KENU-598995 format. One record per residue (C-alpha): z, y, x; residue in three letters; residue number from 0. Coordinates in Angstrom, 2 decimals. Layout:
// residues N
@w=Z, v=Y, u=X, rest=ALA, nr=NUM
...
//
This chain:
// residues 106
@w=-66.27, v=-89.54, u=12.73, rest=MET, nr=0
@w=-69.60, v=-87.76, u=12.35, rest=LYS, nr=1
@w=-71.42, v=-91.09, u=12.73, rest=THR, nr=2
@w=-69.30, v=-92.70, u=10.01, rest=LYS, nr=3
@w=-69.94, v=-89.79, u=7.63, rest=LEU, nr=4
@w=-73.69, v=-89.90, u=8.33, rest=GLU, nr=5
@w=-73.65, v=-93.64, u=7.58, rest=LYS, nr=6
@w=-71.99, v=-92.97, u=4.21, rest=ILE, nr=7
@w=-74.63, v=-90.36, u=3.41, rest=GLU, nr=8
@w=-77.46, v=-92.73, u=4.23, rest=LYS, nr=9
@w=-76.04, v=-95.82, u=2.51, rest=GLU, nr=10
@w=-74.81, v=-94.05, u=-0.64, rest=ARG, nr=11
@w=-77.61, v=-91.49, u=-1.03, rest=GLY, nr=12
@w=-75.26, v=-88.50, u=-0.95, rest=VAL, nr=13
@w=-74.85, v=-85.26, u=0.95, rest=LYS, nr=14
@w=-71.31, v=-84.79, u=2.26, rest=ILE, nr=15
@w=-70.47, v=-81.09, u=2.04, rest=ASN, nr=16
@w=-66.86, v=-81.23, u=3.21, rest=PHE, nr=17
@w=-64.72, v=-83.88, u=4.90, rest=ALA, nr=18
@w=-61.14, v=-83.73, u=6.14, rest=CYS, nr=19
@w=-58.21, v=-85.85, u=7.28, rest=GLU, nr=20
@w=-55.64, v=-86.43, u=4.57, rest=SER, nr=21
@w=-53.06, v=-88.83, u=5.94, rest=GLY, nr=22
@w=-50.44, v=-88.96, u=8.65, rest=SER, nr=23
@w=-52.89, v=-87.69, u=11.28, rest=ARG, nr=24
@w=-53.38, v=-84.46, u=9.34, rest=ALA, nr=25
@w=-49.68, v=-83.77, u=8.99, rest=TRP, nr=26
@w=-48.62, v=-84.68, u=12.53, rest=GLY, nr=27
@w=-46.95, v=-88.01, u=11.77, rest=PHE, nr=28
@w=-49.55, v=-90.37, u=13.21, rest=ALA, nr=29
@w=-48.48, v=-93.46, u=15.09, rest=SER, nr=30
@w=-50.67, v=-95.51, u=17.44, rest=PRO, nr=31
@w=-51.63, v=-97.82, u=14.57, rest=ASP, nr=32
@w=-52.29, v=-95.09, u=11.97, rest=SER, nr=33
@w=-55.55, v=-95.34, u=10.11, rest=ASP, nr=34
@w=-57.94, v=-92.50, u=9.36, rest=TYR, nr=35
@w=-57.56, v=-91.20, u=5.80, rest=ASP, nr=36
@w=-60.77, v=-89.28, u=5.29, rest=VAL, nr=37
@w=-61.40, v=-87.37, u=2.07, rest=ARG, nr=38
@w=-64.73, v=-85.76, u=1.26, rest=PHE, nr=39
@w=-66.72, v=-83.83, u=-1.33, rest=LEU, nr=40
@w=-70.32, v=-84.81, u=-1.90, rest=TYR, nr=41
@w=-73.38, v=-83.99, u=-3.96, rest=THR, nr=42
@w=-76.07, v=-86.32, u=-5.28, rest=LYS, nr=43
@w=-79.78, v=-85.91, u=-5.98, rest=SER, nr=44
@w=-81.06, v=-83.67, u=-8.76, rest=LEU, nr=45
@w=-82.05, v=-86.73, u=-10.82, rest=SER, nr=46
@w=-78.42, v=-87.93, u=-10.73, rest=TRP, nr=47
@w=-77.29, v=-84.64, u=-12.30, rest=TYR, nr=48
@w=-80.09, v=-84.65, u=-14.88, rest=LEU, nr=49
@w=-79.33, v=-88.18, u=-16.08, rest=SER, nr=50
@w=-77.91, v=-88.52, u=-19.58, rest=VAL, nr=51
@w=-75.82, v=-91.50, u=-18.51, rest=SER, nr=52
@w=-72.37, v=-91.07, u=-17.05, rest=GLU, nr=53
@w=-72.23, v=-92.34, u=-13.51, rest=LYS, nr=54
@w=-69.50, v=-93.14, u=-11.05, rest=ARG, nr=55
@w=-68.28, v=-89.96, u=-9.34, rest=ASP, nr=56
@w=-66.02, v=-91.51, u=-6.70, rest=ILE, nr=57
@w=-66.82, v=-93.34, u=-3.47, rest=ILE, nr=58
@w=-64.11, v=-95.62, u=-2.01, rest=ASP, nr=59
@w=-64.49, v=-97.20, u=1.42, rest=ILE, nr=60
@w=-61.97, v=-99.35, u=3.26, rest=MET, nr=61
@w=-63.15, v=-100.59, u=6.65, rest=ASP, nr=62
@w=-60.46, v=-101.55, u=9.13, rest=GLY, nr=63
@w=-58.65, v=-98.38, u=10.19, rest=ASP, nr=64
@w=-61.11, v=-96.20, u=8.23, rest=PHE, nr=65
@w=-60.04, v=-95.32, u=4.67, rest=ASP, nr=66
@w=-62.41, v=-92.88, u=2.98, rest=ALA, nr=67
@w=-62.49, v=-91.52, u=-0.55, rest=VAL, nr=68
@w=-65.14, v=-89.10, u=-1.76, rest=GLY, nr=69
@w=-65.30, v=-87.10, u=-4.95, rest=TRP, nr=70
@w=-68.54, v=-85.76, u=-6.37, rest=GLU, nr=71
@w=-68.58, v=-81.95, u=-6.38, rest=LEU, nr=72
@w=-68.23, v=-81.55, u=-10.16, rest=ARG, nr=73
@w=-65.25, v=-83.92, u=-10.22, rest=LYS, nr=74
@w=-63.70, v=-82.03, u=-7.29, rest=SER, nr=75
@w=-64.06, v=-78.71, u=-9.08, rest=LEU, nr=76
@w=-62.55, v=-80.15, u=-12.28, rest=GLN, nr=77
@w=-59.56, v=-81.41, u=-10.30, rest=LEU, nr=78
@w=-59.12, v=-78.05, u=-8.59, rest=LEU, nr=79
@w=-59.30, v=-76.31, u=-11.98, rest=LYS, nr=80
@w=-56.36, v=-78.50, u=-13.08, rest=LYS, nr=81
@w=-54.42, v=-77.57, u=-9.91, rest=SER, nr=82
@w=-54.58, v=-81.16, u=-8.67, rest=ASN, nr=83
@w=-52.30, v=-81.19, u=-5.62, rest=VAL, nr=84
@w=-54.25, v=-83.68, u=-3.46, rest=PRO, nr=85
@w=-57.49, v=-81.76, u=-4.09, rest=ALA, nr=86
@w=-55.82, v=-78.52, u=-2.97, rest=ILE, nr=87
@w=-54.25, v=-80.20, u=0.07, rest=GLU, nr=88
@w=-57.65, v=-81.43, u=1.21, rest=HIS, nr=89
@w=-58.96, v=-77.87, u=1.37, rest=LEU, nr=90
@w=-56.09, v=-76.86, u=3.63, rest=PHE, nr=91
@w=-56.08, v=-79.90, u=5.91, rest=SER, nr=92
@w=-55.68, v=-78.89, u=9.56, rest=PRO, nr=93
@w=-58.31, v=-81.49, u=10.53, rest=ILE, nr=94
@w=-61.77, v=-80.71, u=9.17, rest=ILE, nr=95
@w=-64.47, v=-83.22, u=10.10, rest=TYR, nr=96
@w=-67.35, v=-81.56, u=8.28, rest=LEU, nr=97
@w=-67.79, v=-78.30, u=6.41, rest=GLY, nr=98
@w=-66.87, v=-74.70, u=6.69, rest=GLU, nr=99
@w=-63.34, v=-73.67, u=5.83, rest=THR, nr=100
@w=-64.07, v=-69.96, u=5.45, rest=GLN, nr=101
@w=-65.32, v=-70.60, u=1.90, rest=TYR, nr=102
@w=-61.86, v=-71.72, u=0.89, rest=PHE, nr=103
@w=-59.94, v=-69.06, u=2.79, rest=GLN, nr=104
@w=-61.57, v=-66.00, u=1.22, rest=ASN, nr=105
//
């Protein structure tokens, strides 16, 4: 999984700060043909944040059994502020691929 996340970082010019499993694997219902439902938070370069133009703040990737969706940090925080259930679930996923969970537990 680390290799796939590093590839996303390189190809999309982002820094992934947190990544977790969100689907059946996370909740103990995986079958032999279950895909990986990876969800992640990312940041972009300073110039991206300083731009006056609105830019896409979501990354969607479907590649075989790998389904990944990333939200830019600001979007993630806005969703958490609205008590968005999927955003909250991601923080408490039992499978963390990247990132430190202690930030969310304190």
